[in-house]
N, C-alpha and C positions, 0 to 999 in steps of 0.2 A: 570374772570365773576365780575361786578361790584358790591359790595352789595347796595341792595335799601336803600335809608336814615331812617331813626328813625326824626319819628313827633312829636312836643310834640302838647298839647290843646292848645285852644287861650289863648290868654293872655286875653282876655277878663272875664275870669274867675276870673280873681284876683280881681275884683270889685265884684261878685258876693258870692263865697264862705265865705270870712273871716263872710258877714253877715248872711248866709245861718247858719254857726256854731255858731256864734253868737246868733241866734233865739234859733235856738237849745239848748243852755246852759243858757237859759234865766232864767229859772226858781231856776236855780243852784245857778246863779249870784245873782239873785234877797233875795235868803235865806242869802247869806252869806254876802249881805249887809247887811239886816236886823239884823241878828243874832252878827255880830261885834259890838267890843266897843273900845271907847276910838278912835273913827277914823280909827281902820282896820281895817272896816268891807267894809271903800271903795277900801284902799288897795289893798284886797285879790278879790276884783271885776274886779279891775283893769289885776290885775296878774292873775284872770279866764280868763275875755276877748281875753288879750293878747294868752294866750295859745293856744283857740280858734282861733284865727287867726292867726296865728301861723300853725297849723293844715291844715285848709285851705289854705293858700298858698302853705305849703308845698306840696299840692296835686298836683300843676301846676309842681314844681320844679321837682318831683321825677316820674310823668309821660309821657311816651312816646309811640309810636304807629307805626305800619310800615303792609304796604301792598306790599303785596307781591302776585305774581300769583296764587301762592298756597296757603298760610294760611295768619291770618290776629295773629298779635303777639299785646301783651300790657306786657311792663315794668313797675311797679309803688311801691313803699314802697320806706321807706329808712334805719333802722335798718332790717325790714326785706322782702329783697327784692324778687317779685317773678313777674313771668315770664308767660304770660299766651298765647297759641296758639290753635287756629282755625282750620283744613282744610276748606279752601271755601267750597269746597263741600258740608260743613257739615251746609252750614248756611242756614237757614231756614224763620226767618225773621228777618229787618230792621225797628226797630219803633222810631221815634223819635219824642220825649216833648218837652217842653218849657216852662217853669214857668214864671210869668209875668216880673219878672227881665230879666231872661235868650230873653226876647222876644222886651224888650228895646233896649237891645246890640246885638241883631242878633244872638243869641243863638242858640243852641240845644241840650240838651242831647240823644246818641245815644247806642241803647240796642241790640245788634248783637246775636240772640238767636240761638242752635244749634238742637232745637227742642226734645229737654231732654225732659220726663215729670215728673222727680220727682222734686219736689218745691224746691231743692236747686239749683236746675240749674238756676241762673240768667243772664248766658250767658256775654258775652262781653262787657262790658260799657266803654264810651266816655264820660266825661262829664265837658267841650262842648268844641262842635264845633262851628265853624261857620256855621249859616242855609244854606249857598249855601253850604256850605263844604261837610256839614252832607249830603242834599239830594243829591249831585254826588256821595257821600261815597257809598246811599245806591242803587242808580241804579248802579253803577259797582259791588258792592256784590250780585247783585239779579240778574243780567244778568250773565247765563251762558254759554254761546254760541252766535259768532257773528253772528248780525245778518244780511240779505243783505239792501244795500243802496236807501234808498226809497224819493221818490221824496216829500212825503209832509210834513212839516215842524216841525209839529209834532202830534202822535199819535191818532186814532180814540177816543173818552171822549163818555159814555154817562152815564148818569145821570138816578141811578137807584131811589134815593131818596135824600131830603130831610128834616133835622128837621120841620115842620113847627110848630107858634105859641103854638098853643092849644093843644097839647102836649101834654103842661107844666099840664094841666089840671089831669096826667094821676102818676105826680108829687109822690101827696100824697099817693099813692095806693101803693108804692114798700118800705114803710119800713123803708129805708135809713137813716132817722134822726134817728132812734133808733142808728145807729154806732155811728153818729156824739152828743148825747148826753153822750154816753159810755164814749166820749174821752174827753168832754170840763166837764164831772163829778170826767174823774180821772183827769186833768188836773191840775182843782182846790181842790182837795185833795190833788195834791202833791205840789201846790203853799200854802197849810195851812202847811202841813210838814213842810215844807223846814224854810220858816219865821214865824214856831209858832206863827201866830195867834188864836186869839179865836172868833169863830163864833159866840157865845155872842155878840164879839163886835158890830157887823153891825145890826143896828135898823131891819132894810127893813125883814131880814131874821127872826129878833126873832117876829115879828108882824101877819110873816104869818104860822110862827109854832101856835103862838102862838092861831089864828084863826082857824086853823085846830084843834088842843086841845079842844078846847073848844065849837066847835060844835059837835053835833051826828054823829058816827059813819059812817051811812050812805050815810049823806049827808059829809064828810071828804071823805069818798072815793070816792063819784059820782064828787066831785071839784077835786080832783088829778087826777083825768081821761081824766075828759073834759080837763083841763092843760095840761096833758100831749098829748091827740090825739091831741089837735091845734098844740102842738112844734113840736110836731112829724111829721106834717103833714108841716108846715109851715119851717123845716131844711131839711125834704126829696125836697119840690119844689128847694130848693134852692140847694143843692146838685146834684138835677138834670139838674138843667142850668148851671150851673160849669161844670161836667161829659160832658151835650150832646149839649151844645148851636153850632151854627154853624154847626153840624154834614152835614156833608156830604157821600153820598157812589157811586163813581164813577167805571164805568167798562171801562178798555181803553183794549192797545191789547195784552191778556195773562195774567191781574190783573186786583184786584180788592182793590181801593184805596178808605181807608176810615180816614176821619179829626171829631178830634170833640175837642171842650172843648174851656171854653170861657176865664178864667184868664192862668190856666194852657191847654196848644194845645199837642194832640197827632196825629200824622201822624204814619197809618198803613198800609203796601202793602201786600197783598193775594193774592199769584202767584194760577194760576185757574187750573194747574195742580196737586196740590199737593190737592184740592179740593173733599173731599170725603164727602160731602153734610150737611144738613143745619138742625139748633136745633129750632122751638119755643118753647118758653119757657110761660107758663099762671099760675105766683102763683095765691092763692085765689082768694084774693083783687084786680089784678090786673085784671083776668076774671071776676071779677063780676061788673065793666065796661067794661068790653069788650075791655079791652087791652090783648096785648103780648107784649117778646121781640121776635127778630131773632138771632140767631148768627150761627157762620160758624165752622162745623166740616171738619179739615185740618190738614195738619202732618203740625209743627213748632210752631204752637200754644197752648199753654197748659188750657183744660179746669177747672171750678173751683176755678178760681183765683175771680169771683165777674165781676156781671157785668158792672160794673162802671169802675174797674181796666183790664180788661183781653183785650186782644188782640183779640178777636174774635167777638167782637162787632160789627155786621152787622145791625142792626137796634133798636135804643134803646125803651125805653116803649110804643107805638105804638095804634092806632087801628090795632083788629086781621086781619081787612080784608088787609091794609096796609100790616103787615107780611107775610104774605101766598101771597100777590103778591110782595112781595121783593125777598123770598124766591124761590120765581117758576122762577120769570126774575135772580137770581145768579145760579141758574140749571139749565135755560132751559128748564124748565118742570113745567110750572103749576101746572095739576094735582094735585101731588103728596100733594102739600103744606094743599091742604083745601077736600081731597077728601073721601067720606065714606068709613071705614074699616070695615073687619070681626069683627066680635064677638067671642070673645072666646066658649061661649057656657054656657049651664044650670052648669056646674060641677066648672066652674068658680064663675059663679054668688051664687050658694051657698056655694064655700070658701072665699067669701066677709063678705058674713054675719056669717058667722060659727068664723071670725078670729075676727069680730069688736062685737058678743053676747059674747064671752068668756075671753075678756078683762074686757066688764063691768061686766061679772059672779063674778071672779076670784077680781076686787075688790070691791064688793057690798060684797062679801060674807069675804073680811077681814076684813071689815068696821065693820061686824054685830056678827063675833066673838068678834069683838076686844067692840062690846058694849054687848055682853053676858057673857064675859066673865073678860074682864075689866073695867066694868061698864062705858064703853063710853058713850056719850048723845046719843039720837038715831037721830038729823038730819044729820050725814055724813051722814047716811047709807041711810039714804031714798035722800038725796041729791043726792047721787049715784046712786041712778034709771035714773034720768036723761041721764047716760052714754046709755042703751037700745037703745032709740029714736035717738038719737045723733048719737052710732054706725048704725044703720038702715037708716040713709040718707045717713052718709061719706062711708055703706058699697054699697050701690046704686051707691053713684055717680061715686065710684073708678072703677065699673063693666063697666059702662058708659063710661067710658073715656077710657076704655082700648078695643084694640082693635091693627088690623095688617095688610099687605099689602103688594103685590110684583108688581109694576108698572113701565114697561116704563126702565128696567134693575137697579128697588131700592125698597129697603126692608122700610118699612113705620112703623113704631113700635108707638106705645102711651100707655102711663101708667099715674097716679099718679090722687091725686084727691086736696090735699093743694099744689102741686104744678106738674100739669098737665101739660107733655113734648112730644113734636113730634117729633121724629126723621126720617128726611130724609136719606140714608145710601146709597151711591151709593152699587153696587155690585160688581162693579171691587177692591172696596177699602179695601174688606171684606179677611180678608185673615185666618179664621176659625171659626169653631163653637161650641159651646163648648152646652152640655144640660148637666141639673141640677134638679136632684129630690130628693125635704126631704122627710119624711117619710114620710107626707099626703098629700101630690102630688103623691105620689105614693101609696097609698091607692084609689086616686081619677083617676088615669089613669094623670096626667099631670105633665106638666116640664116647663122649663123655659132655652127657645131658647138663648144663647147671642151670638150675632156676634160681632167680635172680630177684630181690624184692626188697623191702626197705627198710626192714625188721632184723634185728642179730646179728649173722656175721653177714649179713647182705648177699649172699650168695650159697646155694646150695646142691652139691655135686655127686651127679650118678654118673660113675667110671664103669667103665668097659660094658657099654650096652650097645647090642646090634644096633646097625643106624636106620635102618625102619624102625622095632620097639621105640626106638628113640624119637623120630618123627609123631609115630602114633602115640606116644605115650604125651609128647606136648600139646600136641593136638586136642587129645580129650581132657586135659587137666585145663588146660585156657581154649573154651574151642572160640575159631575166628581170629586166634590172633597170631597164626601162621599163615592164614588164610592164604595171603599176597603173597606168600616161596612155596604155594605145594600146586602141583599140577595135578589133577583128578581125572582120575579116568572113568569114561563116561559108561 
């Protein structure tokens, strides 16, 4: 049997990777340029740039890949040669991304995921292939069995959602600009450190610091807060547009296809047979303006990587009603995404207030002891008294957001206040239940029922549920699963 050929990445990447490496090492190169003396800084800058470019070129010469009927193999490295081999039946996702330079040259970055839940698994990456070859490879790897020939030229497509420009108004309430500010501040600090620049040499910076120093403390805090809020809002809108512009969710025969991105495009395909449910997420600020996100609970796509970067996004921050509609359309069952849930009773209600007041009492008590024993000022413990009304509001909101339901073969859990989440989980995807009781839960007769699954976060909890209701819910969701542990009365 003739061995299948090994392929190289697209030669066009030779025009992309050197630029990427040069940009990555730009702060170091600038530092070498500034600290060099007698012209040697320029020489070492050129040497560093040459090393970066050589590293980018070397990636093409040392990377080959092979697609066989059973495996995907990738060889890479020069001094440290590595070979990655992934069975094709373990392939769970194939993501295509392309930043601006790759889009100009018609390239795509292919990430082949195996569905492992640990964060060390980044899959197999081919950076980069021709866009047409990347799309063909994705279709080949996600095709499990041969399909009968049909007369239609293209599979039927149904558009479930498309980005509306008015949704950009939800951008400021995602607070994604905070991460951008952190990156910018870190980069500037690194640049000042590498180049040995003195911040005092910048007149604008000195004038701003001087103005804040001359102003009263309350005014200075207010000015910094207002400027920071405006900056976070603007950067959050920019991040929203960059991440979700041209967003489109399409349903085809057996798949969900998500495309998004302004400068860097991303294309994700989710197989419906691996879909185990949906999640509607409502952070507090986004909930205050009637917004929500929608994400898929599916095997092969890991959760917890951030809404902008994760591959499970089904809808960016958008109106709550739109999130519910999309969730219902995805799982072919509109009611579970927005229906009323069963409350958890007065004991769960009382438990939320007890926990809130316990935290407020502990903090206030510590500050009061410090005032009495260490002669601290009186205002800290007096200010801490505000924790009682704030805690009461938070406790009431947490209880109102707590609920569950079992309908149409799906478990629905909801919890949270600062971040409210509603999970709609298919009972067919549940592989087990865990019932956990803390000391205080035992005294109150409550349990935390956790449904385990191979998809998404892999465990979804329903907290502070009365014990008998938890057993009945688990038994009704997956009949027979708890049979060995139940004693039924005649």
